[in-house]
C-alpha positions as CSV (number, residue, x, y, z in Angstrom):
1,M,-28.7,22.5,-93.7
2,A,-27.7,21.0,-96.9
3,K,-26.3,17.5,-97.1
4,K,-24.2,16.2,-99.9
5,L,-24.7,12.7,-101.2
6,Y,-22.6,10.4,-103.2
7,V,-24.3,8.3,-106.0
8,G,-22.4,5.5,-107.4
9,N,-22.9,2.9,-110.3
10,L,-24.6,5.4,-112.4
11,P,-25.5,4.5,-115.9
12,Y,-23.3,6.4,-118.5
13,S,-26.6,7.9,-120.0
14,V,-27.5,9.8,-116.9
15,D,-26.7,13.6,-117.1
16,D,-27.0,16.2,-114.5
17,E,-30.5,17.0,-115.2
18,A,-31.6,13.3,-115.1
19,L,-29.8,12.9,-111.6
20,H,-31.6,16.2,-110.4
21,Q,-34.9,15.0,-111.5
22,H,-34.6,11.6,-109.9
23,F,-33.5,13.0,-106.5
24,A,-36.2,15.8,-106.5
25,Q,-38.8,13.0,-105.6
26,F,-37.1,12.8,-102.2
27,G,-36.9,16.7,-101.3
28,A,-35.5,19.9,-102.7
29,V,-32.3,19.4,-104.7
30,D,-29.8,22.3,-104.5
31,S,-27.5,20.7,-107.0
32,A,-26.7,17.6,-109.0
33,K,-23.4,16.9,-110.7
34,V,-22.4,13.8,-112.9
35,I,-18.5,13.5,-112.7
36,M,-17.2,13.5,-116.2
37,D,-13.8,12.3,-117.5
38,R,-11.7,15.2,-118.6
39,E,-10.1,13.4,-121.6
40,T,-13.1,11.5,-123.1
41,G,-16.0,13.7,-121.7
42,R,-17.8,10.5,-120.8
43,S,-19.5,10.0,-117.4
44,K,-17.2,8.3,-114.8
45,G,-20.3,6.5,-113.5
46,F,-20.6,8.4,-110.2
47,G,-21.9,11.8,-109.1
48,F,-23.0,14.1,-106.1
49,V,-26.3,15.6,-105.1
50,E,-26.7,18.3,-102.6
51,M,-30.2,18.0,-100.9
52,A,-31.4,21.3,-99.3
53,D,-32.1,19.8,-96.0
54,D,-31.2,16.5,-93.9
55,T,-34.8,15.2,-94.1
56,G,-34.6,15.0,-98.1
57,A,-31.2,13.6,-97.8
58,D,-32.1,10.9,-95.4
59,A,-35.1,10.0,-97.4
60,A,-32.8,9.7,-100.5
61,I,-30.3,7.5,-98.9
62,E,-33.1,5.2,-97.5
63,K,-35.2,5.0,-100.5
64,A,-32.8,5.6,-103.4
65,N,-30.0,3.2,-102.4
66,G,-30.1,-0.1,-104.5
67,I,-33.0,0.9,-106.7
68,E,-32.7,0.8,-110.5
69,L,-31.9,3.9,-112.5
70,S,-31.8,3.3,-116.1
71,G,-31.3,-0.3,-115.6
72,R,-28.5,0.0,-113.0
73,A,-28.9,-0.4,-109.2
74,I,-27.4,2.8,-107.9
75,N,-25.5,3.2,-104.5
76,V,-26.5,6.2,-102.5
77,S,-24.6,7.3,-99.2
78,E,-23.6,10.5,-97.6
79,A,-20.6,12.0,-99.3
80,R,-17.3,11.9,-97.3
81,P,-15.1,15.0,-97.3
82,Q,-12.4,14.8,-99.9
83,A,-9.1,13.8,-98.3
84,P,-6.3,16.1,-98.8
85,R,-3.8,14.9,-101.5
86,E,-0.5,13.7,-100.5
87,G,2.9,14.9,-101.8
88,G,3.8,18.1,-103.7
89,P,2.6,19.2,-107.0
90,R,1.9,16.6,-109.7
91,R,4.4,16.4,-112.7
92,G,3.3,15.3,-116.0
93,G,5.5,13.7,-118.8
94,F,7.3,10.4,-118.6
95,G,9.4,10.8,-115.6
96,G,13.1,10.3,-116.0
97,G,15.7,13.0,-116.6
98,R,18.4,11.5,-118.8
99,G,17.8,11.2,-122.3
100,G,20.0,9.7,-125.1
101,G,23.2,8.1,-124.6
102,G,26.8,8.8,-126.0
103,G,28.8,5.9,-127.1
104,G,31.6,5.9,-124.4
105,G,34.2,3.4,-124.4
106,R,34.3,2.4,-127.9
107,G,37.7,3.4,-128.9
108,F,36.9,6.4,-131.0
109,G,39.5,9.1,-131.4
110,G,42.3,7.1,-129.7
111,P,45.6,6.2,-131.2
112,R,45.5,3.9,-134.3
113,G,47.2,0.8,-134.6
114,P,49.1,0.0,-137.8
115,R,47.2,-0.9,-140.9
116,N,48.1,-3.8,-143.0
């Protein structure tokens, strides 16, 4: 059965292919994905590797955790299921509903006093 691994502290230069190649030495890799920032398109410094079987996954955790990949010591562990998100749908924007203010209480439009 396939096992998904979390790989943290990845160098920003590592892409999906490099991640796949690195983990192939431990067993058959079903998929390798470096997580990218949606806005900048840059790596977020972590990713996931799905190993084809438990033997390869266990070997990868044991042998790859703490070793250097392109100059950085990577963290490898079994991926935890994503926790369900709290709350309702996300809302964008700046929050707040009330905009602009009227100038109340300044005496405009009321009776005028005598002009001297």
